[in-house]
Every structure is written in C-alpha cells, then in structure tokens.
C-alpha distance (Angstrom), angle and dihedral (degrees) to the residues before:
residue distance angle dihedral
M1 . . .
K2 3.71 . .
K3 3.79 111.8 .
T4 3.72 124.0 -164.8
L5 3.76 125.3 -164.5
A6 3.76 120.7 -159.1
L7 3.79 120.0 -177.9
I8 3.76 111.2 -164.7
S9 3.78 112.5 -163.7
L10 3.78 107.7 166.5
L11 3.79 121.8 144.8
A12 3.79 109.6 -108.0
I13 3.80 92.3 -141.2
S14 3.79 137.5 72.4
P15 3.83 120.1 -104.0
L16 3.80 89.8 -112.0
S17 3.80 96.3 52.0
F18 3.80 89.1 42.8
A19 3.79 91.6 57.1
E20 3.80 92.6 44.7
D21 3.82 92.0 51.5
V22 3.80 92.4 50.2
L23 3.82 95.0 45.9
Q24 3.79 96.2 45.6
L25 3.80 106.2 38.2
G26 3.76 107.3 -8.6
M27 3.82 87.2 -113.4
V28 3.79 119.6 148.5
T29 3.80 129.4 -179.4
L30 3.80 117.3 -145.6
D31 3.79 133.1 -169.2
T32 3.81 124.6 -171.1
S33 3.78 134.3 164.1
A34 3.79 142.7 -179.0
S35 3.80 125.9 -155.8
M36 3.78 139.5 -179.9
D37 3.80 138.4 -175.6
V38 3.80 107.0 -121.6
E39 3.78 124.8 -165.3
N40 3.80 113.3 -115.6
D41 3.79 109.6 -114.1
E42 3.80 101.9 175.8
L43 3.80 132.6 66.4
I44 3.80 126.2 -164.0
T45 3.79 117.4 -167.9
R46 3.79 125.6 -173.8
L47 3.79 118.6 -156.0
Q48 3.79 132.1 -172.7
V49 3.78 128.3 -152.1
F50 3.80 111.4 -164.5
E51 3.78 143.6 162.3
Q52 3.79 130.6 -171.0
G53 3.79 128.1 -160.4
K54 3.80 147.2 102.5
D55 3.81 102.4 -71.3
P56 3.85 113.0 63.3
A57 3.81 92.8 -170.3
K58 3.79 91.8 54.4
L59 3.79 91.2 44.9
T60 3.80 90.9 51.5
N61 3.79 90.5 52.4
M62 3.82 91.5 50.0
V63 3.81 93.4 48.5
N64 3.80 91.5 47.9
K65 3.80 91.5 51.6
K66 3.81 93.0 48.6
T67 3.79 91.6 47.2
A68 3.80 90.4 50.8
L69 3.81 89.8 52.2
V70 3.81 91.1 50.7
L71 3.81 91.5 50.1
D72 3.79 90.7 47.7
A73 3.81 90.2 51.0
V74 3.80 93.4 51.5
K75 3.81 89.9 58.9
N76 3.80 87.2 73.9
F77 3.83 89.7 63.4
N78 3.79 109.3 65.4
A79 3.82 93.7 -174.6
I80 3.82 94.1 59.6
K81 3.79 122.6 85.1
A82 3.81 116.2 -159.6
E83 3.78 136.0 -171.2
T84 3.80 135.2 169.0
S85 3.80 125.9 -125.8
N86 3.81 144.8 158.8
Y87 3.79 102.7 34.8
S88 3.80 109.8 -174.9
T89 3.79 143.1 174.2
Q90 3.81 113.0 -160.8
P91 3.81 132.1 179.6
I92 3.81 118.5 -129.0
Y93 3.80 111.6 -143.1
D94 3.77 129.7 -149.0
D95 3.80 118.3 -175.7
G96 3.79 91.1 -16.0
K97 3.80 94.7 -51.4
I98 3.79 131.2 99.6
A99 3.79 106.2 -100.1
S100 3.82 99.2 171.2
W101 3.79 144.8 -21.1
R102 3.78 133.5 -111.7
V103 3.79 120.1 -154.4
S104 3.80 119.3 -172.4
Q105 3.78 140.8 174.3
Q106 3.80 124.5 -165.3
L107 3.79 125.4 -148.8
T108 3.79 128.2 -165.9
L109 3.80 119.0 -152.2
E110 3.79 125.7 -168.8
T111 3.79 129.5 -172.2
R112 3.79 145.7 147.5
Q113 3.78 91.8 -150.8
F114 3.80 104.8 82.2
D115 3.80 93.5 -176.1
Q116 3.80 90.9 58.0
M117 3.80 91.6 51.0
S118 3.78 91.2 49.0
Q119 3.80 92.6 51.4
F120 3.80 93.2 43.9
I121 3.81 92.7 52.3
A122 3.79 89.9 49.4
D123 3.80 89.8 51.5
I124 3.83 95.6 52.4
N125 3.82 100.8 33.2
T126 3.83 91.9 118.3
L127 3.81 91.7 53.3
A128 3.80 104.1 47.0
N129 3.80 142.1 18.8
I130 3.78 125.2 -130.2
Q131 3.80 111.6 -116.0
S132 3.79 98.2 177.9
M133 3.78 145.4 -21.0
Q134 3.79 126.8 -153.3
F135 3.77 128.8 -170.7
M136 3.78 114.1 -157.6
V137 3.78 144.9 157.4
S138 3.78 111.0 -94.5
D139 3.81 117.8 -114.7
D140 3.80 96.0 -113.5
R141 3.81 92.4 47.7
A142 3.82 91.3 47.2
E143 3.80 92.3 50.8
Q144 3.80 91.4 49.4
V145 3.80 91.5 51.3
K146 3.80 92.4 45.7
T147 3.79 90.6 53.0
D148 3.81 91.0 54.5
L149 3.80 92.1 44.8
L150 3.79 91.6 48.8
K151 3.80 90.6 56.4
Q152 3.80 89.8 51.2
A153 3.81 93.9 47.3
I154 3.82 92.3 48.4
S155 3.79 90.5 48.6
K156 3.81 90.1 52.4
F157 3.83 90.0 48.0
K158 3.81 91.6 53.1
D159 3.79 92.7 45.0
K160 3.78 91.4 51.1
A161 3.82 92.2 47.1
K162 3.81 90.8 51.3
L163 3.79 91.5 48.0
I164 3.80 93.1 51.1
S165 3.80 93.9 47.5
S166 3.80 90.0 48.8
E167 3.80 94.4 48.2
F168 3.80 90.6 51.7
D169 3.82 91.2 48.0
R170 3.77 93.4 -115.7
S171 3.80 124.6 149.1
G172 3.78 93.6 -126.2
Y173 3.79 142.2 -59.5
E174 3.77 143.8 -97.5
I175 3.79 125.0 -140.2
V176 3.79 111.4 -119.7
S177 3.81 99.9 178.2
I178 3.79 139.1 -5.3
S179 3.80 132.6 -169.4
I180 3.80 126.6 -177.0
D181 3.77 124.1 -158.0
G182 3.80 124.3 -173.7
N183 3.78 110.1 -167.1
A184 3.79 123.4 -120.0
F185 3.79 99.4 -127.1
N186 3.80 118.3 -152.2
P187 3.80 121.5 -117.2
M188 3.79 114.8 -120.5
P189 3.85 109.2 -104.3
M190 3.78 117.0 -139.9
M191 3.80 104.1 178.7
E192 3.79 97.7 127.6
R193 3.77 93.8 44.4
A194 3.79 89.4 45.7
N195 3.78 92.1 56.3
M196 3.80 91.2 47.6
M197 3.76 91.1 47.6
S198 3.78 92.6 50.5
A199 3.80 92.2 52.5
D200 3.80 91.1 45.9
M201 3.77 92.5 52.2
Q202 3.78 92.3 48.1
M203 3.79 89.1 56.8
K204 3.79 98.7 41.2
G205 3.81 102.8 24.9
A206 3.81 90.9 -139.0
P207 3.81 132.5 117.7
A208 3.78 117.6 -102.0
A209 3.79 123.7 -131.6
L210 3.81 113.6 -105.6
A211 3.80 123.0 -153.1
G212 3.79 115.1 -168.0
G213 3.80 100.5 -162.2
S214 3.80 119.4 -165.9
N215 3.80 143.8 -82.5
E216 3.79 129.4 -144.3
I217 3.78 116.3 -118.9
S218 3.79 120.1 -168.1
V219 3.78 139.2 177.5
N220 3.81 123.2 -155.7
V221 3.79 126.0 -158.5
R222 3.79 117.9 -164.8
G223 3.75 128.0 175.8
S224 3.78 151.1 133.2
I225 3.78 128.6 -111.3
K226 3.79 132.9 -167.9
L227 3.76 116.9 -140.3
N228 3.80 115.8 -130.7
Q229 3.79 121.1 -131.2
C-alpha cells in the first residue's frame, strides 16, 4: 500500500489581519493539519432475500427458508459476522388494488477477510441479492492513525508558534485556545460494482476479486496564541 502524508500548515488568516492581531494584542490564530491515505481493511455487505407472489404466507415461508440457508452458509466462514434486519411484507398495487405481495429480509455481513466475503457471496448467489458493499477503515485502525496524525499536527502547531514568536522578537508564547478536529472519512461505496459482481458470479459460479482501496484520514488542530513580550 502506498501511503502519502501531507502536512498542511497554512495560517488561517490574511496578512492584514495577522499584522493587526500582533500589533494590537499579540494574538495570533494558527491552523495546522496532518493527513494520510489509509488502506481500507473492513468490508460491509448488505444482502436481500425476497420473494414476490400472490400468497404472503407462502412467500414468508420461502423467504425464511432462504434466510436460514444463508445463515447456515455463513457459519463456514469464521471471519464473517452476520445479522438480519429490516424484515418486511409489502403489497404491490395495480390500478388501486393489491395485485401481489413482496416479502423481503435484509442481512448485514461484516468482515476483514475480503477473500472470504467473495467466496461466501459466490456460494449464496442464488439465495440472495447484493444491495450494497462498502469498504472502510476499521474503527481501531482509524483511531490508531488519528493518534499518530494528532501528534504530527500538534508538533507542527508548536513549531509554527515558536517560529512566529521568534520572528516578532518575542520571548515566547502562551496558548489561549485549542480545538482538535478528526475528520469523519467516508466509506467507499461499491453498489455498482456489487451488482456487476453478482451478475458475473451467477453466470460463472466463481468468486470475484475484491480490492478495498483506501480512504484519507486527517486531523486538524486550530488555536490561538498570545505572544509574550
């Protein structure tokens, strides 16, 4: 995995306001950040088991049986966690009258072993449809990265504060306020690829290769300092 590290350390003020702050109160506002591309290590897949027809009781029985088969199949993959959700029975109308019924059951699967998910989906492709897939950075990995980035951003903040106090011939500085913001990175959606993969597996009966990609994680440190005399 290729990681890139970009440290952005631009002053979040205009030159004019900067000079005015220093001359009037010795107050300076600083803004620093650190960011990194992190390889996605978690995959969340949402499946749907559904049947449509005239008899809702029969449809419910069919959906329950298919769902049970899916849950039995997932037991063969110890790295996949599965849970059911959003069970629904909905009427389908035609010209204002109920023409048929649609019964559906959703399942959410979570894993860090992409090859297991790929094989599992290939195994149950006749039982359930893929609704969506999302690659993301796991919580523990994200927190570890944010901790490292926070140290870097704080170090840049301190270095910048020292530089400013030195350039203005001040003896040092005092921190007036500090705020820290860790970004909420967005998981990588894979709905279109998921649909294509499902169709491909139905035709070939083989697992598809999954590539998780990466997400950028960043931490921002903002604050104000007061320059000493």
